[in-house]
N, C-alpha and C positions, 0 to 999 in steps of 0.2 A: 104368460110373461108380460110384465108391465113395461111401460114406455122407458123407464129409467134403465132397466136391464138391457133392453134392445139397443139403446144408444151406446151403452158401454161396449157391447159386442161389436158394433160397427166401428168404433174407435180403435179397438184392439186389432181388428182385421186390417184396417187402413195402415196402422203402424207396422204390422208384420209385412205387408206388401211393400211399403217404402223401404224397410230394412233389406228385404231381398233384392230390390232394385239397386240399392246403394252398393251392396256387396258384389252384385253382378257387374256393376260399372267399374269397380275398383279391382276386379279379378285380373291378374297379370296375363298378358297375351302369351300364347305358346311360342316357343322358339321355332327356328326354321325346320329343324329336323325332329321336332318333338311330336309325339303322338301318345295319347292315353292308352294304357294297357286295357285290352278288352277282357280277356279271361272271364271271370264271373261278374264283370261289370265294375270291379273295384280298381281304382288307380293308385299307383305307388306315390306316396307323399315324400318329397325330398326334405322339406322343412316347413315350419310355420313362420309367417312374416307379418309385420305390422304394415298396413297400407299407408298409414299416416307417417310412420317413422320407420322407413324400410331397413334401417340398420339394426332394428330389433328383430332377431331371429331366434328360433328355438326348435328343438327336435320333437317337441310335443305341443299339443294344443294348450292355449292359455290366453292371457291378456297382455296387451302392450304395457310395459312398465312405466311408460310416460303418460299416455292418454287413457289407458284402461280399455281400449277397443280390443275386440276379439282378434287374435292372430289368424290370418288367412292361410290355408294350406297352399303350398306351391308344389305342384306335381312334377313327376319326371317328364322332361321335355320342355318345361316352362322355365323362362329366364328369371322370373321373379321381378319384384319392383326395383327399379334402378336407384342406386345410392350415389348422390353427387359427391365426387371426390373432394376432400378438404373442407366440406361443409358439415357442421354439426347443428342439428335442429333439436330444440328442447321445448317441452311444454311450458305453458305459462306458470303453472305451479312449480315446476323445476327451476325456472329462472328466479322465481321469488324465494324459494327455499335455499338456493345456492347463493342468493344475494348478489347476482351478477350486476355489475355496474360498468358503464362505458362513458367515454367522453370524446368529443371531437378533437381530432389531431390538428394542431396549429403551430404557428411560429411563436417563439417566446425567447426570453433571455436565459441563457444557460448560466448557472452559477456553480462555481466549484470552490470549495474551501479545502486547502491543503494544510494539514498540521504537521510540522516538522520539528526535529530536535537536533541540536548541534552544540558547538562550543564557540565562545567568544575569544578570539586570538588576536595577537598584535598584527599590525600592518606589515607584511613582508617587505614592502618598498621603503619602510621607515625603520629598518632593523640593521644595525651595524655591528660587526665584529672587529675588535681592536686587537691586532696581532703585533708581535715584535718584528720590527723591520731589520733588526740586527741583534746579535747576541750581546748579553750584558746582565746586569744584576739590578733587581728592584730594591731600591734603598728605602723608600717610604711610600706608604699608601695614604692618600688623602680621602679616598672612598673605599672603605673596607667592609661594606655590608651590602647585601642585595636589597633592591627596592629603593635605593637612594636616588633622588631626583637631581639631575645635573643639567647644566646649560652648556651650549656650544662654547668651546675654548676654556672651560673650567679644568684646572689641573686634577688629574686622577692619581698620579704617582710620580715619583722622581726615579730616574734611571741612570745607571752608570755603565758606560761602554767605552773602552779605550779607543776602539775604531771610530766611534761617533765623535768622541772628544777630539781625535786627531783631525777629522774632517772639519769640525767647527773651528779649530785653531788655524787651519789652512785658510778657511774663508776669512777669518778675522784678520790674518796677516795681509791678505790681498786687499781687504777693504780699507786698510790704513792709508791715510793721505801721504805718508812718508815711506811707503813701501819701496823696496829696492827697484822694482820695475818703474815706478813713477820717477824716482831719482835718476834712473838711466834713460829717461825720456821715452819709455815704451808704454805710454799711457793706453794706447789701443790694445796692445797685447794684455795689459793688466785688466782691462774691462772684460775681455773675452774669457780670461782665466777666472775672474770673479763670478761671471755668469755661470760658467761650468761648475764651479764649486758650490754655488747656490742651488743649482739643479740637483747636484748630488745629495745635498742635505735634504731637499724635498723628497727625494726617493728614499732616504733613510728615515722618513717619518716626521720630520719637522714641518710645521705649518709656515706659510709665508710670513706671518707676524713674528714667529720665533726666529726665522732667518734674519729678518730686518732688525731684530733686537740684539743680535749677537755682538754688535759693536759696543753695547753697554754691559756686556757680560764680563765680570771680573776674571782675571786669570786664575784666581784661586778657586773658582766655582767649577767643579768637575761634573756636576750633575745636570741632566736634561729632564725637563718636565714632559710627561705624557698627558696630553690634553684631550678632552672629549670632542669628537668631530661633529657632534650634533646634540641638541637638547633632547632629553628623554629620561627613561628610568633604567637603572642598571639591573639587568635580568640575570647576569652571570658574572662572577669574578673567579678567575682561574689561577691567581697568583697571591703570594703572601710576601711580606717584607723580608728581604734577605734572600729571596729565591732567585736562582740563576736561570735565565731563559735563553733558549736558542732562537735563531731566526725562524720566523713563521709560527711560533707558539702563540696560542690564544691567551690574551690578558683579560679582556673584558668583553661583554656584549651589552649594547644599549638599544632599547626599543622606545619608539615614540608612541605613547598610548593615547595621544590626542584623537587619533582615528583608529578604530578597531574593526576587525573583520568577524562577522558572524558566518560560520561555515557549517553547511548541513548537506546531507546526502538526499538526492531525489531519485526515485525509481523511474525506469524507462517509461512506464505508462503515465507518469506525472509530468514528464518533460514537455509534452504537448501543451501544457498549461502555463509553462514558465517562460518569461522573456526578460531580457535585461531592461532595467528601468522600473519594473514592477515594485510596488511598495510592500514591505514585509513588516508585520507587527511582531515585535520581539519582547518577550518577558523572561525574567530570570528570578529564581528564588532569592538571590542576594539583594535584589531591589524590589521587594514585594509591592504590588499595587501600581507599579509604573509600567507603561507600555512605551517602548522605543520604536519609532518608525524610521525605516531607512530603505533605500532602493537596492535591488539586485544589480551588482556591477559586473559579474562575470559568471558564465556557465561553462564548466570544463567540458570540452568536446570529447575527452577521453574517458570512457566509462570504466569503472572498476570491474575487472573480469569476473571475480568470484561473486560479488554482491550485485552486479548489474546495476550500479548506481553511478550518478554523476555528481561531482562536487559543485555546490552552488555557493557563491560568495556575496555577502551583503556588507556594505561599508557604512558604519554608523559613527556618529560623533560621540566622544567620551568627555563630557565637560568636567571641570574642576568643581568640587563641592567642599564645604566646610565640614571637618570632622575632628572633634576634640581640640578645637582651636587651631587646627592646621588644615591646609588645603591638600586634597588628594583627588585622584581620578575616581569618578563614580563607579565605573565598571572595572573589575579586576581582570587580570590576565587568566585565560583558560577557564572561564566560567561556563557552567552548563546553562543552556538557554533553550527556549522553545519559540517557534515562529508560526505565524498564521499568514497564509497567502490567500487573499480573496480575489477571485477572477470572475469577470462577467463577460459574456459574449452575446451581443444583441442579435435579434432577428434570425433565429436558428429554428429550423423545423425539428421539433423534439418530440419524443415519445416517453411517457412516464416509465420509470424503472419497474414499477409494479406490473406494467403491461407486457414486459419482455420476458419470455421464457427461453430456455436453451435445451435443445434436444440433439444429442450426438454432435455437439459443437456448433450447431446451427441455431442462430437466434430466430425466434418466431413470435408472432402475436396473433390475436383473434380480433377480427373486425365484425362489428354488429351489423348484420344485414337487415335487421328488422324482423318482426314476427317470430322471434325466438330462434332465428338462424344465425350462425356464427361461422365465418370463413377464416381458415388458417392461412396466414401469409408469412413467407420467409422474409427476413429483414436484412438490410445492409446498414450496419451501425458505424458511427464515428466516435466522437469523444464521449466519455462517461462523466456526467456532472453529478452534483449531490443527489438530485432526485429525478434525473431524466437522462436519456441517451440522445445524442445527436442522430437524427435519422437521415440516411443517405439514399434509401430506396426501399421499396416493398409496400408502402402504404401512402396514399395520396393525402394531401392536406384537405381537411374537412371531413374525412371518413371517421366514423366512430370506432374507437379501439377499446377493447375490454380491459379494464384496470383492476377489477376485482372479480373473483370467481373463475378466472381463466385457467387455473390449475384443474378445477373440476371439469371444465369444458374440454380441456386437453385429455383428461382421463377418459371421457366419453368418446373422443375422437380415436384414441388408441383402442378402446373397446370395439368401436365400429370396424376398425381395420382388422382386428383379430377375428371378428365375426365373419367379415368378408373373406378372409383367408381360410378359416376353418369350416365355414358353412353352417355353424351353429353358435349360439350365444351363451357364454357362461353367465352365471349370476353376477350382477353388478358388484356384489360384495367381494367377489374373487379377483377383481381387477385392481392392480396397484399402479398408480400413476408413476411413470418413469421420467417424466419431464420435470425439471427443477428450475426455480427462478435463476435468471442469468447470473446473479451474484453468488448463488449457492453452488455446492459441489455435490455430485452424485454420491450415494452410499458407497463406502469403501469396499474394495475388493481385497481379499487377503493376499498380501505379497509373499514372495519367497523369503524364507528365514534368512537372517543376516549371518554372515560368517564371523570369524573371530574379530573382536573389536580391539583397537588400540586403547591405551590408557587415556589418551586425549579424547577419543570418540566417546568412551564410556563416561568420562567426567562431563563432557559437553551435553550428552543425552540426559544424564541424571539431573544436571542442573536445570535443563529445559523442562523435564517432566515435573520437577518440584514446583516451578512457577506456573506451569500449565494447570497443575492440580489446584493451585491457589485460585487461579482464574475461574475454574469450574466450580470450586466450592463457594466463591463469592456469588455466582449466579444462583446456585442452589439455595443460598441464604437470602436471596432477593436484595443484595447489597450492591447497588450500582457504584457507590464510591469505592468500595473494596475492589470491584472489578476494574475500574479505571486505574487504581493504584497498582494492581498486579499486572495489568496489561502493559503499563509503562515499563515494568521490570522486564518484560519480554524483549523490548527493543534492543538493548545491548547484548542479550543472549543469542539472538538470531544470527548475527554475523559470525560469532564464535562457533555456533553449531554448523553453519555452512562451511566455514574454514576447516572444521574437523573432518568433514566428509568431502574431499576434493571431487572434481567433476567425474572422473572415471571410476571412483570407488563405489562399492555396493552401498546402497542407501542414499546416494547423492540426489537422485530424483525425488525421493520421499522428503528429504530435508529441504529441498528447494520448493516443494509444494507448501511446506510449513512456512518457509520464509515469505512466499508470495501472499499467504493468507494471514500471517501472524502479526503484522504491524497494525495492531488494533488501535484505533483512535479512541479518544475519550468519548464515552457515550452519555447522552443527556438523560436517558431513561433505560429501564430494563428491556423494553421492546427493542430498542436500537442495539443494546449490548448483546442480546441473544441473537439478533439477526446477523451481527458481525461475527459472533462466536461460532455459528454453524459451519462455514467453510474451514475455519481454523481447526475446529474440533475434528472434522472429517479427515483432514490431513494428518492430524496428530494420531488418530486411531490407526491409520495405515502404517505410520512409523512404529507405533506400539505393537501392532500385529507382527511386524518383521523382527522386532527385538524380543518378543516374549519367549522365543526359543532359547535365549541366552539366560544363564543362571542369574546374572546381575539384574535382569528385568522380569524375572518370572512372576514377581508379585503384582505387576501391572494388571488392573482389572478394566475390562471393556464392557460397557453397558449399551443397551439400545432401548428406544422408546418408539412404539408405533404411532404415537399421537403428536410427535414433535417434528418440526415447529408448528404443525397443524395436523388435524386428523387425516390419516391416509398416507402420511409421509413418515418414513422411519428414519430416525437420526441416531447417531452414536456419540459416545464420549468416553474419556479415559479417567480413571481415578487411581491414586496410589494404593488405596485400600477401601474396603467396604465400611459400612453398608451403602447400598445404592442411594444416591442423592441426585435427583433429576434437576439439571441446570436449566432446562427449558421451561419448567413450570414452577420451580421453587416450592414454596409452602402450599400452593394450590393443589399440586399432585406430586409431592416430594418423592414418593416411593414408586411412581409409575415407571415401569420398565422391567428389563430382565438382563441377566449377565450373559455375555457372549463367550462361549467356551474357547 
């Protein structure tokens, strides 16, 4: 044997001795009541466990799936290696493969952008209805069309009323300087009667100026003018020339369009961001390219019972503009408009939305403890901003929170828990993550079939599925513009759908899930659109499953994809008809998925 072979044998022997010492040192201690079986000298093996990663267990010998170390047998009577509750440890390679990223938690400015839609209406405090104070006949109309601009005191019509004419002549007689009472020396009584007659005329609809001018009215003039009480636009005319009207009947309505109200609905979860005085940016298709800014002036404290929304009022100026050589108000009455409310709250402890998971209704996140270890923490959350949650408790400022790869870490945590309970580890490929991002919805469970539907419910559901199918098709075609267009069509349909299924009716809960997730905002790209689409699609699938037992909705098709929105998470969607078109991947994997029977 030469020197080279001798040195090689010595090195192998040293490594073997070191390996035996290491395994002996890592061998778990026996439990209090445990003793090895004597028998023929063989001991009963309960399971095999990784010394470095004790949550890795198996019922047969093998290697650790994380570090590759041989699994150590744990015999009957031995407790095994302890697993720290709530902590997941990963190998360096696993952390790199999973692309785990973390960032320190700190204070920041929360930003929330609310996109709303509503109508521009006239100012209720500057809206007048002109009614008949006394019965009579309309002789002539000076304003005989809607939209006419009038000024305060301008004649609108002439009116003949015998009773009003008698009251006017009584006042005129008393106002004469040579009235019988004056000649009789009863000037004081004459003044009192004149004042009473004037008050009566005011109650019959005459203005003070008209009462004062009665002295110049000729005896042959039997008509009284109806004048505009304020300047504005005629929005309603209820009479024609020659029409006989009774006391209290409506004649005209006038609205002042100089100040307009933009009114929109705000959901309960958005009210925390809204305050009187906040500026709203308003746009309308009738004035393209222009942004109107105005403050919120009122938030209705009474919420709509069915839609769970509050009415918000914004008061904005409506200037005069030149149009075809004439002046008119820039904004028309009852225009559709959209608003943008930008809110900022400074110096708030916040956690990124991507870091927050939800399990059984409990928000949680993972904290990077270093060395490949991650600790699960339960969170107490506050307001939801555009890209972060307000954090009220659970993680301290400065701790590093996992923002990417947390879904896979949580899957490993659930696998560890299952192994601890069962005493053996299934293959990693058999484990499906049950935790979903906080803004997503769990895979749908098949609800009980819906009973007979009313005609209103059938129509509301059919109209909804048509638009929902268009939203799905837009994502399958990778067209974000079409998605935004069809998503906007959903907004007016959702209140109708909710109203068709009252609170106590079958399907009411399913419909309200759709309403909660269906107010899709305009997305800037396909990634944002598909992220918003997931909870809406899940709620839609539950509704479709309940309706597919009815003949009217038997044609609805439900599909699922085990790769969307990311590998390992199964998502569902509804189509009115085949073939399968995957809205989560579009052209990249258009036919990925299968139909759900």
